[in-house]
N, CA, C and O atoms as CSV, one atom per row, in Angstrom:
chain,resi,resn,atom,element,x,y,z
A,1,MET,N,N,0.819,-1.197,0.000
A,1,MET,CA,C,0.000,0.000,0.000
A,1,MET,C,C,0.860,1.258,0.000
A,1,MET,O,O,0.499,2.258,-0.620
A,2,GLN,N,N,1.988,1.213,0.687
A,2,GLN,CA,C,2.882,2.365,0.757
A,2,GLN,C,C,3.428,2.714,-0.629
A,2,GLN,O,O,3.536,3.893,-0.966
A,3,SER,N,N,3.772,1.710,-1.435
A,3,SER,CA,C,4.338,2.000,-2.749
A,3,SER,C,C,3.271,2.566,-3.684
A,3,SER,O,O,3.590,3.373,-4.557
A,4,LEU,N,N,2.013,2.159,-3.519
A,4,LEU,CA,C,0.931,2.702,-4.327
A,4,LEU,C,C,0.740,4.192,-4.041
A,4,LEU,O,O,0.522,4.982,-4.960
A,5,GLU,N,N,0.823,4.570,-2.772
A,5,GLU,CA,C,0.723,5.981,-2.410
A,5,GLU,C,C,1.889,6.769,-2.974
A,5,GLU,O,O,1.714,7.902,-3.424
A,6,THR,N,N,3.082,6.182,-2.954
A,6,THR,CA,C,4.258,6.845,-3.501
A,6,THR,C,C,4.106,7.055,-5.001
A,6,THR,O,O,4.484,8.106,-5.517
A,7,ILE,N,N,3.564,6.081,-5.699
A,7,ILE,CA,C,3.359,6.205,-7.142
A,7,ILE,C,C,2.366,7.314,-7.447
A,7,ILE,O,O,2.613,8.138,-8.328
A,8,PHE,N,N,1.243,7.348,-6.730
A,8,PHE,CA,C,0.244,8.381,-6.966
A,8,PHE,C,C,0.777,9.769,-6.626
A,8,PHE,O,O,0.493,10.736,-7.333
A,9,LEU,N,N,1.544,9.869,-5.554
A,9,LEU,CA,C,2.129,11.151,-5.178
A,9,LEU,C,C,3.118,11.628,-6.234
A,9,LEU,O,O,3.144,12.811,-6.571
A,10,SER,N,N,3.928,10.720,-6.754
A,10,SER,CA,C,4.888,11.085,-7.803
A,10,SER,C,C,4.176,11.547,-9.062
A,10,SER,O,O,4.578,12.530,-9.684
A,11,ILE,N,N,3.127,10.844,-9.436
A,11,ILE,CA,C,2.351,11.235,-10.619
A,11,ILE,C,C,1.692,12.596,-10.392
A,11,ILE,O,O,1.655,13.422,-11.304
A,12,ALA,N,N,1.175,12.838,-9.193
A,12,ALA,CA,C,0.524,14.115,-8.900
A,12,ALA,C,C,1.514,15.266,-8.948
A,12,ALA,O,O,1.199,16.328,-9.484
A,13,ILE,N,N,2.695,15.075,-8.400
A,13,ILE,CA,C,3.706,16.140,-8.410
A,13,ILE,C,C,4.156,16.423,-9.835
A,13,ILE,O,O,4.222,17.583,-10.243
A,14,PHE,N,N,4.465,15.379,-10.597
A,14,PHE,CA,C,4.902,15.553,-11.975
A,14,PHE,C,C,3.788,16.184,-12.814
A,14,PHE,O,O,4.037,17.088,-13.611
A,15,GLY,N,N,2.580,15.705,-12.629
A,15,GLY,CA,C,1.450,16.237,-13.392
A,15,GLY,C,C,1.177,17.696,-13.080
A,15,GLY,O,O,0.872,18.475,-13.983
A,16,SER,N,N,1.283,18.079,-11.813
A,16,SER,CA,C,1.051,19.484,-11.469
A,16,SER,C,C,2.150,20.371,-12.038
A,16,SER,O,O,1.880,21.501,-12.445
A,17,GLY,N,N,3.382,19.878,-12.073
A,17,GLY,CA,C,4.464,20.647,-12.687
A,17,GLY,C,C,4.224,20.859,-14.172
A,17,GLY,O,O,4.415,21.961,-14.687
A,18,VAL,N,N,3.806,19.801,-14.859
A,18,VAL,CA,C,3.501,19.913,-16.289
A,18,VAL,C,C,2.331,20.865,-16.507
A,18,VAL,O,O,2.349,21.663,-17.444
A,19,LEU,N,N,1.323,20.790,-15.660
A,19,LEU,CA,C,0.161,21.658,-15.782
A,19,LEU,C,C,0.533,23.128,-15.591
A,19,LEU,O,O,0.051,23.989,-16.327
A,20,VAL,N,N,1.374,23.417,-14.622
A,20,VAL,CA,C,1.801,24.802,-14.386
A,20,VAL,C,C,2.582,25.329,-15.589
A,20,VAL,O,O,2.359,26.460,-16.021
A,21,ILE,N,N,3.494,24.524,-16.135
A,21,ILE,CA,C,4.258,24.947,-17.306
A,21,ILE,C,C,3.333,25.179,-18.495
A,21,ILE,O,O,3.511,26.147,-19.234
A,22,PHE,N,N,2.349,24.308,-18.688
A,22,PHE,CA,C,1.392,24.469,-19.785
A,22,PHE,C,C,0.588,25.759,-19.633
A,22,PHE,O,O,0.394,26.484,-20.609
A,23,ILE,N,N,0.124,26.050,-18.432
A,23,ILE,CA,C,-0.676,27.255,-18.203
A,23,ILE,C,C,0.160,28.503,-18.459
A,23,ILE,O,O,-0.322,29.451,-19.078
A,24,ILE,N,N,1.400,28.516,-17.992
A,24,ILE,CA,C,2.269,29.673,-18.208
A,24,ILE,C,C,2.559,29.860,-19.695
A,24,ILE,O,O,2.530,30.984,-20.194
A,25,ALA,N,N,2.839,28.767,-20.406
A,25,ALA,CA,C,3.129,28.863,-21.838
A,25,ALA,C,C,1.902,29.358,-22.607
A,25,ALA,O,O,2.029,30.194,-23.502
A,26,LYS,N,N,0.730,28.854,-22.268
A,26,LYS,CA,C,-0.488,29.272,-22.966
A,26,LYS,C,C,-0.797,30.735,-22.687
A,26,LYS,O,O,-1.170,31.462,-23.607
A,27,TYR,N,N,-0.654,31.183,-21.455
A,27,TYR,CA,C,-0.901,32.577,-21.104
A,27,TYR,C,C,0.080,33.492,-21.835
A,27,TYR,O,O,-0.303,34.551,-22.331
A,28,SER,N,N,1.332,33.083,-21.897
A,28,SER,CA,C,2.338,33.877,-22.602
A,28,SER,C,C,1.998,33.978,-24.086
A,28,SER,O,O,2.109,35.051,-24.679
A,29,TYR,N,N,1.585,32.864,-24.684
A,29,TYR,CA,C,1.206,32.862,-26.097
A,29,TYR,C,C,0.016,33.784,-26.340
A,29,TYR,O,O,0.029,34.578,-27.281
A,30,LEU,N,N,-1.010,33.685,-25.501
A,30,LEU,CA,C,-2.195,34.519,-25.687
A,30,LEU,C,C,-1.884,35.998,-25.491
A,30,LEU,O,O,-2.445,36.844,-26.186
A,31,THR,N,N,-1.010,36.312,-24.568
A,31,THR,CA,C,-0.617,37.702,-24.349
A,31,THR,C,C,0.108,38.250,-25.569
A,31,THR,O,O,-0.178,39.362,-26.012
A,32,LYS,N,N,1.044,37.479,-26.119
A,32,LYS,CA,C,1.762,37.921,-27.314
A,32,LYS,C,C,0.816,38.067,-28.497
A,32,LYS,O,O,0.982,38.971,-29.316
A,33,LYS,N,N,-0.164,37.194,-28.590
A,33,LYS,CA,C,-1.134,37.245,-29.680
A,33,LYS,C,C,-1.964,38.526,-29.606
A,33,LYS,O,O,-2.194,39.171,-30.629
A,34,VAL,N,N,-2.411,38.898,-28.417
A,34,VAL,CA,C,-3.201,40.120,-28.249
A,34,VAL,C,C,-2.347,41.340,-28.565
A,34,VAL,O,O,-2.820,42.272,-29.216
A,35,PHE,N,N,-1.098,41.347,-28.113
A,35,PHE,CA,C,-0.209,42.461,-28.427
A,35,PHE,C,C,-0.010,42.593,-29.932
A,35,PHE,O,O,-0.011,43.702,-30.466
A,36,ALA,N,N,0.159,41.471,-30.613
A,36,ALA,CA,C,0.368,41.500,-32.062
A,36,ALA,C,C,-0.872,41.997,-32.787
A,36,ALA,O,O,-0.753,42.725,-33.773
A,37,GLU,N,N,-2.060,41.624,-32.325
A,37,GLU,CA,C,-3.294,42.076,-32.958
A,37,GLU,C,C,-3.483,43.574,-32.821
A,37,GLU,O,O,-4.020,44.221,-33.720
A,38,LYS,N,N,-3.042,44.132,-31.692
A,38,LYS,CA,C,-3.197,45.567,-31.457
A,38,LYS,C,C,-2.018,46.365,-32.006
A,38,LYS,O,O,-2.011,47.593,-31.915
A,39,GLY,N,N,-1.030,45.693,-32.570
A,39,GLY,CA,C,0.113,46.385,-33.148
A,39,GLY,C,C,1.121,46.869,-32.122
A,39,GLY,O,O,1.963,47.713,-32.430
A,40,MET,N,N,1.046,46.353,-30.926
A,40,MET,CA,C,1.977,46.763,-29.873
A,40,MET,C,C,3.052,45.689,-29.735
A,40,MET,O,O,2.882,44.543,-30.151
A,41,THR,N,N,4.132,46.094,-29.152
A,41,THR,CA,C,5.170,45.118,-28.847
A,41,THR,C,C,5.143,44.848,-27.351
A,41,THR,O,O,4.938,45.759,-26.549
A,42,GLY,N,N,5.348,43.622,-26.992
A,42,GLY,CA,C,5.391,43.261,-25.579
A,42,GLY,C,C,6.666,43.783,-24.949
A,42,GLY,O,O,7.673,43.979,-25.630
A,43,SER,N,N,6.619,44.002,-23.676
A,43,SER,CA,C,7.815,44.497,-23.003
A,43,SER,C,C,8.855,43.384,-22.929
A,43,SER,O,O,8.558,42.252,-22.548
A,44,VAL,N,N,10.054,43.733,-23.298
A,44,VAL,CA,C,11.162,42.778,-23.230
A,44,VAL,C,C,11.894,43.076,-21.926
A,44,VAL,O,O,12.855,43.845,-21.896
A,45,ASN,N,N,11.428,42.462,-20.868
A,45,ASN,CA,C,11.958,42.722,-19.538
A,45,ASN,C,C,12.537,41.434,-18.994
A,45,ASN,O,O,11.977,40.817,-18.088
A,46,ARG,N,N,13.668,41.034,-19.558
A,46,ARG,CA,C,14.269,39.768,-19.170
A,46,ARG,C,C,15.266,39.980,-18.040
A,46,ARG,O,O,15.826,41.063,-17.870
A,47,MET,N,N,15.471,38.917,-17.275
A,47,MET,CA,C,16.429,38.984,-16.184
A,47,MET,C,C,17.835,38.797,-16.731
A,47,MET,O,O,18.076,37.938,-17.579
A,48,SER,N,N,18.754,39.605,-16.241
A,48,SER,CA,C,20.137,39.452,-16.659
A,48,SER,C,C,20.815,38.399,-15.787
A,48,SER,O,O,20.287,37.987,-14.754
A,49,TYR,N,N,21.983,37.982,-16.225
A,49,TYR,CA,C,22.724,36.987,-15.461
A,49,TYR,C,C,23.140,37.541,-14.097
A,49,TYR,O,O,23.242,36.788,-13.129
A,50,ALA,N,N,23.380,38.842,-14.016
A,50,ALA,CA,C,23.763,39.446,-12.733
A,50,ALA,C,C,22.608,39.370,-11.737
A,50,ALA,O,O,22.827,39.138,-10.548
A,51,GLU,N,N,21.384,39.564,-12.219
A,51,GLU,CA,C,20.232,39.479,-11.329
A,51,GLU,C,C,20.017,38.052,-10.843
A,51,GLU,O,O,19.736,37.827,-9.666
A,52,ILE,N,N,20.150,37.095,-11.747
A,52,ILE,CA,C,20.003,35.694,-11.366
A,52,ILE,C,C,21.105,35.305,-10.379
A,52,ILE,O,O,20.867,34.568,-9.422
A,53,ALA,N,N,22.317,35.813,-10.630
A,53,ALA,CA,C,23.431,35.517,-9.726
A,53,ALA,C,C,23.165,36.077,-8.337
A,53,ALA,O,O,23.482,35.423,-7.343
A,54,CYS,N,N,22.593,37.264,-8.244
A,54,CYS,CA,C,22.262,37.842,-6.929
A,54,CYS,C,C,21.281,36.967,-6.175
A,54,CYS,O,O,21.443,36.741,-4.976
A,55,ILE,N,N,20.273,36.475,-6.861
A,55,ILE,CA,C,19.278,35.634,-6.208
A,55,ILE,C,C,19.892,34.322,-5.749
A,55,ILE,O,O,19.648,33.881,-4.626
A,56,VAL,N,N,20.692,33.690,-6.616
A,56,VAL,CA,C,21.311,32.414,-6.258
A,56,VAL,C,C,22.309,32.594,-5.115
A,56,VAL,O,O,22.377,31.760,-4.212
A,57,ILE,N,N,23.082,33.680,-5.151
A,57,ILE,CA,C,24.041,33.940,-4.071
A,57,ILE,C,C,23.300,34.207,-2.761
A,57,ILE,O,O,23.741,33.767,-1.699
A,58,GLY,N,N,22.174,34.927,-2.829
A,58,GLY,CA,C,21.380,35.178,-1.624
A,58,GLY,C,C,20.844,33.887,-1.026
A,58,GLY,O,O,20.874,33.710,0.192
A,59,ILE,N,N,20.354,32.981,-1.870
A,59,ILE,CA,C,19.858,31.696,-1.375
A,59,ILE,C,C,21.003,30.884,-0.791
A,59,ILE,O,O,20.841,30.245,0.249
A,60,ALA,N,N,22.166,30.902,-1.450
A,60,ALA,CA,C,23.325,30.152,-0.948
A,60,ALA,C,C,23.786,30.701,0.397
A,60,ALA,O,O,24.125,29.933,1.297
A,61,LEU,N,N,23.799,32.014,0.539
A,61,LEU,CA,C,24.176,32.588,1.834
A,61,LEU,C,C,23.153,32.234,2.912
A,61,LEU,O,O,23.517,31.984,4.061
A,62,GLY,N,N,21.877,32.213,2.540
A,62,GLY,CA,C,20.841,31.804,3.484
A,62,GLY,C,C,21.006,30.357,3.909
A,62,GLY,O,O,20.830,30.028,5.081
A,63,LEU,N,N,21.347,29.482,2.953
A,63,LEU,CA,C,21.591,28.076,3.284
A,63,LEU,C,C,22.812,27.930,4.185
A,63,LEU,O,O,22.802,27.156,5.142
A,64,GLY,N,N,23.860,28.680,3.869
A,64,GLY,CA,C,25.071,28.606,4.694
A,64,GLY,C,C,24.828,29.107,6.109
A,64,GLY,O,O,25.285,28.502,7.079
A,65,ALA,N,N,24.109,30.211,6.219
A,65,ALA,CA,C,23.831,30.758,7.552
A,65,ALA,C,C,22.880,29.852,8.324
A,65,ALA,O,O,22.956,29.777,9.551
A,66,SER,N,N,21.988,29.163,7.619
A,66,SER,CA,C,21.043,28.291,8.313
A,66,SER,C,C,21.726,27.044,8.867
A,66,SER,O,O,21.199,26.408,9.780
A,67,SER,N,N,22.883,26.690,8.333
A,67,SER,CA,C,23.584,25.522,8.861
A,67,SER,C,C,24.078,25.759,10.285
A,67,SER,O,O,24.358,24.805,11.011
A,68,VAL,N,N,24.186,27.020,10.687
A,68,VAL,CA,C,24.578,27.338,12.065
A,68,VAL,C,C,23.519,26.834,13.038
A,68,VAL,O,O,23.845,26.344,14.120
A,69,PHE,N,N,22.253,26.955,12.651
A,69,PHE,CA,C,21.175,26.555,13.544
A,69,PHE,C,C,21.097,25.046,13.741
A,69,PHE,O,O,20.533,24.578,14.730
A,70,THR,N,N,21.653,24.292,12.816
A,70,THR,CA,C,21.634,22.841,12.981
A,70,THR,C,C,22.637,22.377,14.021
A,70,THR,O,O,22.516,21.268,14.541
A,71,THR,N,N,23.631,23.208,14.335
A,71,THR,CA,C,24.618,22.830,15.344
A,71,THR,C,C,24.165,23.193,16.751
A,71,THR,O,O,24.698,22.668,17.728
A,72,ILE,N,N,23.196,24.080,16.861
A,72,ILE,CA,C,22.700,24.507,18.173
A,72,ILE,C,C,21.654,23.505,18.645
A,72,ILE,O,O,20.863,22.997,17.851
A,73,ASP,N,N,21.660,23.229,19.942
A,73,ASP,CA,C,20.704,22.281,20.515
A,73,ASP,C,C,19.371,22.997,20.745
A,73,ASP,O,O,19.147,23.601,21.794
A,74,LEU,N,N,18.497,22.918,19.748
A,74,LEU,CA,C,17.179,23.544,19.801
A,74,LEU,C,C,16.111,22.486,19.559
A,74,LEU,O,O,16.401,21.437,18.985
A,75,PRO,N,N,14.886,22.745,19.987
A,75,PRO,CA,C,13.796,21.836,19.607
A,75,PRO,C,C,13.649,21.810,18.081
A,75,PRO,O,O,13.942,22.793,17.400
A,76,GLU,N,N,13.195,20.684,17.569
A,76,GLU,CA,C,13.163,20.501,16.111
A,76,GLU,C,C,12.286,21.534,15.413
A,76,GLU,O,O,12.645,22.020,14.340
A,77,ASP,N,N,11.146,21.875,16.002
A,77,ASP,CA,C,10.257,22.854,15.376
A,77,ASP,C,C,10.915,24.225,15.278
A,77,ASP,O,O,10.826,24.894,14.248
A,78,ALA,N,N,11.577,24.638,16.359
A,78,ALA,CA,C,12.250,25.939,16.353
A,78,ALA,C,C,13.404,25.951,15.358
A,78,ALA,O,O,13.626,26.941,14.661
A,79,MET,N,N,14.140,24.835,15.297
A,79,MET,CA,C,15.258,24.765,14.369
A,79,MET,C,C,14.766,24.836,12.926
A,79,MET,O,O,15.348,25.548,12.108
A,80,ASP,N,N,13.694,24.103,12.609
A,80,ASP,CA,C,13.138,24.143,11.256
A,80,ASP,C,C,12.682,25.548,10.885
A,80,ASP,O,O,12.925,26.013,9.771
A,81,MET,N,N,12.020,26.221,11.823
A,81,MET,CA,C,11.540,27.568,11.559
A,81,MET,C,C,12.701,28.519,11.303
A,81,MET,O,O,12.639,29.334,10.383
A,82,LEU,N,N,13.754,28.426,12.101
A,82,LEU,CA,C,14.913,29.293,11.909
A,82,LEU,C,C,15.634,29.002,10.601
A,82,LEU,O,O,16.096,29.928,9.934
A,83,VAL,N,N,15.735,27.744,10.229
A,83,VAL,CA,C,16.398,27.381,8.974
A,83,VAL,C,C,15.628,27.957,7.796
A,83,VAL,O,O,16.222,28.596,6.928
A,84,TYR,N,N,14.304,27.740,7.747
A,84,TYR,CA,C,13.510,28.256,6.636
A,84,TYR,C,C,13.504,29.781,6.612
A,84,TYR,O,O,13.570,30.386,5.542
A,85,ALA,N,N,13.425,30.400,7.779
A,85,ALA,CA,C,13.423,31.865,7.834
A,85,ALA,C,C,14.744,32.427,7.327
A,85,ALA,O,O,14.757,33.448,6.639
A,86,THR,N,N,15.847,31.778,7.657
A,86,THR,CA,C,17.154,32.254,7.202
A,86,THR,C,C,17.295,32.098,5.691
A,86,THR,O,O,17.827,32.985,5.024
A,87,ILE,N,N,16.830,30.991,5.154
A,87,ILE,CA,C,16.897,30.786,3.702
A,87,ILE,C,C,16.030,31.822,2.987
A,87,ILE,O,O,16.454,32.394,1.983
A,88,LEU,N,N,14.823,32.066,3.492
A,88,LEU,CA,C,13.945,33.055,2.868
A,88,LEU,C,C,14.504,34.469,3.000
A,88,LEU,O,O,14.360,35.278,2.083
A,89,ALA,N,N,15.136,34.773,4.122
A,89,ALA,CA,C,15.753,36.094,4.283
A,89,ALA,C,C,16.904,36.263,3.294
A,89,ALA,O,O,17.065,37.335,2.711
A,90,GLY,N,N,17.697,35.223,3.103
A,90,GLY,CA,C,18.776,35.290,2.116
A,90,GLY,C,C,18.239,35.483,0.715
A,90,GLY,O,O,18.787,36.269,-0.059
A,91,ALA,N,N,17.166,34.770,0.379
A,91,ALA,CA,C,16.548,34.935,-0.939
A,91,ALA,C,C,15.993,36.342,-1.100
A,91,ALA,O,O,16.091,36.930,-2.177
A,92,GLY,N,N,15.414,36.882,-0.046
A,92,GLY,CA,C,14.896,38.252,-0.094
A,92,GLY,C,C,16.000,39.267,-0.305
A,92,GLY,O,O,15.832,40.222,-1.064
A,93,LEU,N,N,17.128,39.067,0.360
A,93,LEU,CA,C,18.264,39.970,0.141
A,93,LEU,C,C,18.789,39.844,-1.286
A,93,LEU,O,O,19.195,40.837,-1.890
A,94,GLY,N,N,18.782,38.636,-1.822
A,94,GLY,CA,C,19.191,38.443,-3.212
A,94,GLY,C,C,18.252,39.162,-4.176
A,94,GLY,O,O,18.701,39.780,-5.142
A,95,LEU,N,N,16.951,39.080,-3.913
A,95,LEU,CA,C,15.982,39.794,-4.748
A,95,LEU,C,C,16.155,41.303,-4.635
A,95,LEU,O,O,16.004,42.025,-5.620
A,96,LEU,N,N,16.471,41.775,-3.441
A,96,LEU,CA,C,16.712,43.201,-3.253
A,96,LEU,C,C,17.944,43.647,-4.045
A,96,LEU,O,O,17.937,44.704,-4.675
A,97,GLY,N,N,19.004,42.826,-4.004
A,97,GLY,CA,C,20.201,43.133,-4.795
A,97,GLY,C,C,19.899,43.124,-6.283
A,97,GLY,O,O,20.400,43.972,-7.022
A,98,ALA,N,N,19.082,42.172,-6.733
A,98,ALA,CA,C,18.699,42.113,-8.143
A,98,ALA,C,C,17.885,43.341,-8.544
A,98,ALA,O,O,18.014,43.844,-9.660
A,99,HIS,N,N,17.056,43.813,-7.635
A,99,HIS,CA,C,16.264,45.015,-7.911
A,99,HIS,C,C,17.176,46.225,-8.116
A,99,HIS,O,O,16.973,47.005,-9.046
A,100,PHE,N,N,18.178,46.382,-7.252
A,100,PHE,CA,C,19.093,47.511,-7.379
A,100,PHE,C,C,19.929,47.408,-8.648
A,100,PHE,O,O,20.235,48.423,-9.274
A,101,ILE,N,N,20.300,46.193,-9.029
A,101,ILE,CA,C,21.048,46.012,-10.284
A,101,ILE,C,C,20.181,46.401,-11.476
A,101,ILE,O,O,20.666,47.032,-12.415
A,102,ARG,N,N,18.899,46.029,-11.445
A,102,ARG,CA,C,17.996,46.376,-12.558
A,102,ARG,C,C,17.800,47.883,-12.631
A,102,ARG,O,O,17.810,48.454,-13.721
A,103,LYS,N,N,17.620,48.536,-11.485
A,103,LYS,CA,C,17.442,49.990,-11.484
A,103,LYS,C,C,18.688,50.694,-11.984
A,103,LYS,O,O,18.595,51.691,-12.700
A,104,LYS,N,N,19.858,50.182,-11.613
A,104,LYS,CA,C,21.111,50.779,-12.074
A,104,LYS,C,C,21.254,50.608,-13.577
A,104,LYS,O,O,21.739,51.512,-14.257
A,105,GLY,N,N,20.835,49.450,-14.113
A,105,GLY,CA,C,20.882,49.214,-15.548
A,105,GLY,C,C,19.918,50.089,-16.327
A,105,GLY,O,O,20.210,50.474,-17.460
A,106,GLU,N,N,18.768,50.412,-15.735
A,106,GLU,CA,C,17.796,51.258,-16.413
A,106,GLU,C,C,18.255,52.709,-16.486
A,106,GLU,O,O,17.931,53.416,-17.441
A,107,ARG,N,N,19.010,53.157,-15.479
A,107,ARG,CA,C,19.519,54.534,-15.483
A,107,ARG,C,C,20.617,54.728,-16.507
A,107,ARG,O,O,20.764,55.806,-17.083
A,108,ALA,N,N,21.386,53.675,-16.729
A,108,ALA,CA,C,22.542,53.823,-17.634
A,108,ALA,C,C,22.136,53.788,-19.078
A,108,ALA,O,O,22.986,53.899,-19.962
């Protein structure tokens, strides 16, 4: 019975991932189609490698800082909360850095 649940869970996770990608692709296609019909061009607002690097570095720093909490003798719930909060704070700082990089690029 356990393996049957694992199979269904795997199918559900994979299927939901495919569904999300399909919905995003279809929405993007329909948006471009409407822009083309009205004679407008869609905004080309792509992320640069520097922005992606800021986000990845922020997450990595959050993961590194969260490893400190695993060495401290804390209850498991508190440790989990601190680990996730540190990772999310690192990701937030990475997004903030990416925002400043984008603003600096727009001024130049």
